[in-house]
C-alpha positions in Angstrom: 30.8 -16.0 15.0 28.2 -15.6 17.7 24.7 -15.2 16.2 22.5 -12.3 17.4 19.0 -12.8 18.8 16.3 -12.9 16.1 14.4 -10.0 17.6 17.6 -7.8 17.5 18.2 -8.8 13.8 14.6 -7.9 12.9 14.9 -4.5 14.6 18.1 -3.8 12.7 16.5 -4.7 9.4 13.4 -2.5 10.1 15.6 0.4 11.2 17.7 0.0 8.0 14.7 0.1 5.7 13.2 3.0 7.6 16.5 4.9 7.2 16.2 4.5 3.5 12.8 6.1 3.5 10.8 3.0 2.7 8.8 2.1 5.8 6.5 -0.8 4.8 3.8 -1.5 7.3 4.4 -4.5 9.5 1.6 -7.1 9.1 0.2 -9.0 12.0 -0.3 -12.8 11.9 -3.9 -12.3 10.9 -4.8 -11.2 7.4 -5.1 -7.4 7.2 -8.1 -6.3 5.1 -7.0 -2.8 4.5 -4.3 -3.8 1.8 -6.2 -5.3 -1.1 -4.6 -7.3 -3.9 -4.4 -5.2 -7.1 -6.4 -6.4 -10.1 -4.3 -7.7 -13.1 -2.3 -5.0 -14.9 -3.6 -2.1 -12.7 0.0 -1.2 -11.7 1.2 -1.2 -15.3 -1.8 0.9 -16.4 -1.0 3.5 -13.7 2.6 3.6 -14.7 1.7 4.0 -18.4 -1.0 6.6 -17.7 1.3 8.8 -15.6 4.1 8.8 -18.2 1.8 9.3 -21.2 0.3 12.4 -19.5 3.8 13.7 -18.6 5.1 13.1 -22.1 2.0 14.9 -23.5 2.8 17.9 -21.3 6.4 17.9 -22.5 5.2 17.8 -26.2 2.7 20.6 -25.5 5.5 22.8 -24.0 7.7 22.0 -27.0 4.9 23.1 -29.5 4.4 26.3 -27.5 8.1 27.1 -27.8 8.7 27.1 -24.1 11.7 24.7 -24.5 13.6 26.7 -27.1 16.1 27.8 -24.5 17.4 24.2 -24.2 18.8 24.5 -27.8 21.8 26.5 -26.6 24.9 24.4 -26.9 26.0 24.3 -23.2 22.5 24.1 -21.9 21.8 21.2 -24.3 24.8 19.3 -23.1 24.0 19.7 -19.4 20.3 18.9 -20.0 21.2 15.8 -22.0 23.2 14.5 -19.0 20.3 15.2 -16.6 17.8 13.6 -18.9 19.9 10.4 -19.3 20.1 10.0 -15.5 16.3 10.5 -15.4 15.7 7.9 -18.2 17.9 5.4 -16.2 15.8 5.9 -13.1 12.6 5.7 -15.1 13.8 2.4 -16.8 14.5 0.9 -13.4 11.1 1.9 -12.1 9.5 0.5 -15.2 11.3 -2.8 -14.7 10.1 -3.1 -11.1 6.5 -2.2 -12.2 6.5 -4.8 -15.0 7.9 -7.5 -12.6 5.2 -6.8 -9.9 2.5 -6.6 -12.5 3.4 -10.0 -13.8 3.3 -11.4 -10.3 -0.1 -9.9 -9.6 -1.5 -11.2 -12.9 -0.1 -14.7 -12.2 -1.7 -14.8 -8.7 -5.0 -13.4 -10.0 -5.2 -16.2 -12.6 -4.9 -18.8 -9.8 -1.4 -20.0 -10.8 1.2 -20.9 -8.2 3.6 -18.2 -6.9 6.5 -20.4 -7.9 6.2 -19.1 -11.5 6.2 -15.4 -10.6 9.2 -13.1 -10.9 9.2 -12.9 -7.1 9.1 -16.7 -6.5 12.2 -16.5 -4.3 10.6 -14.1 -1.8 7.4 -16.3 -1.8 9.5 -19.4 -1.2 11.2 -17.9 1.9 7.8 -17.5 3.6 6.6 -21.0 2.8 6.3 -23.4 5.7 7.9 -21.0 8.3 6.2 -19.9 11.5 6.9 -17.7 14.5 10.1 -15.7 14.7 11.4 -17.3 11.5 8.4 -16.0 9.5 8.8 -12.5 11.1 12.5 -12.6 10.1 11.8 -13.6 6.5 9.0 -11.0 6.3 11.5 -8.3 7.3 14.0 -9.7 4.9 11.5 -9.3 2.1 10.7 -5.8 3.4 14.4 -4.9 3.3 14.7 -6.2 -0.3 11.9 -4.0 -1.5 13.3 -1.1 0.6 16.7 -1.3 -1.1 15.0 -1.1 -4.5 13.0 1.9 -3.6 16.1 3.6 -1.9 18.1 3.2 -5.2 15.3 4.9 -7.2 15.0 7.7 -4.7 18.8 8.2 -4.8 18.5 8.7 -8.6 15.6 11.1 -8.2 17.5 13.2 -5.7 20.6 13.2 -7.9 18.5 15.0 -10.6 18.1 18.0 -8.3 21.8 18.1 -7.5 22.7 17.8 -11.1 20.4 20.8 -11.8 22.2 22.7 -9.0 25.5 21.9 -10.7 24.1 23.4 -13.9 23.1 26.5 -11.8 26.6 26.9 -10.5 28.1 26.5 -14.0 25.7 29.1 -15.4 26.6 31.6 -12.7 30.3 31.0 -13.4 29.7 31.6 -17.1 27.7 34.8 -16.5 30.1 36.3 -13.9 33.3 35.4 -15.7 32.4 37.7 -18.6 32.2 40.7 -16.3 35.2 43.0 -16.2 34.8 45.8 -13.6 37.4 47.9 -15.3 35.6 47.7 -18.6 32.3 49.0 -17.4 33.4 52.6 -18.3 33.6 51.6 -21.9 30.2 51.5 -23.5 31.3 49.3 -26.3 32.3 46.5 -23.9 29.1 46.6 -21.8 27.0 44.9 -24.4 29.2 41.7 -24.7 29.3 41.5 -20.9 25.5 41.6 -20.7 25.2 38.9 -23.4 27.5 36.6 -21.4 25.6 37.3 -18.2 22.2 36.5 -19.9 23.7 33.3 -21.4 25.0 32.2 -18.0 21.7 32.9 -16.3 19.9 30.9 -19.1 22.0 27.9 -18.4 21.5 28.2 -14.7 17.7 28.6 -14.8 17.0 25.9 -17.5 19.1 23.2 -15.9 17.6 23.9 -12.4 14.1 23.8 -13.9 14.8 20.5 -15.7 16.3 18.8 -12.7 13.3 19.8 -10.5 10.7 18.8 -13.0 12.3 15.4 -13.7 12.7 14.8 -10.0 8.9 15.3 -9.6 8.2 13.1 -12.6 10.4 10.2 -11.3 9.1 10.5 -7.7 5.5 10.0 -9.0 6.7 6.7 -10.6 8.5 5.8 -7.5 5.2 6.2 -5.6 3.6 3.7 -8.0 6.5 1.2 -7.4 6.2 1.7 -3.6 2.5 1.1 -3.6 2.9 -2.1 -5.6 5.6 -3.3 -3.2 3.4 -2.7 -0.2 0.6 -4.7 -1.7 2.9 -7.4 -2.9 4.4 -7.8 0.5 0.9 -8.0 2.0 0.0 -10.7 -0.4 3.1 -12.7 0.5 2.3 -12.5 4.2 -1.4 -13.4 3.6 -0.4 -16.5 1.6 2.1 -17.5 4.3 -0.6 -17.1 7.0 -3.1 -19.2 5.0 -0.6 -22.1 4.6 0.8 -21.9 8.1 -1.9 -24.1 9.8 -1.6 -26.9 7.3 2.1 -26.9 7.7 1.8 -27.0 11.4 -0.6 -30.0 11.2 1.7 -31.8 8.9 4.6 -31.3 11.2 2.7 -32.5 14.2 1.6 -35.6 12.3 5.1 -36.4 11.3 6.4 -36.1 14.8 3.6 -38.4 16.1 
């Protein structure tokens, strides 16, 4: 199979990552001062703080009785499904944050990158120069991009699941209405009850999907920021070791 030109491959990778909504900045061969290495456990503290505050708000709403509408049987079942999807996405985000936090802590302690959870990505950038290093950098960018794209897919699915609950609620509310029975006063009250129950399901599931989408997207932002800084650290370390690798190669050829 005929191999494509490296520049064409790099362009395809960059376009793919941009399409998934994770456009990491391209670093030049010189160290870029605007992306600083995070201090140890900063990323993990951000993640913990955001979720503790969000959980506190949920508990406050529960104490105030604002979440009592979720106790209805059908609303509870639909809300449980949406919440499980959210917890899945939050767990994946937490896993990414813990991995990057371990890497930053290891690098800050002066230990080698080979003992970090991202050692394979660091190893790809060791001892390569020119187009090969640019290709490996874009490969690392694509790896992070796919992780972020998966999390954003889960976050977006929360909104769609909420909309499905909305449709189900409208179906429940409207299915109890009988146009021919509106003349009978005794049958109007049950129809109004069914309509209110259906609207309750619709509104609560929509609200839950939207709130959990915002909550998860804040966590995705933390993961994205850590990935940008980690990729910058990878490129900086590759740039720092590139001259010594070049000198060693010229000495071997001589």
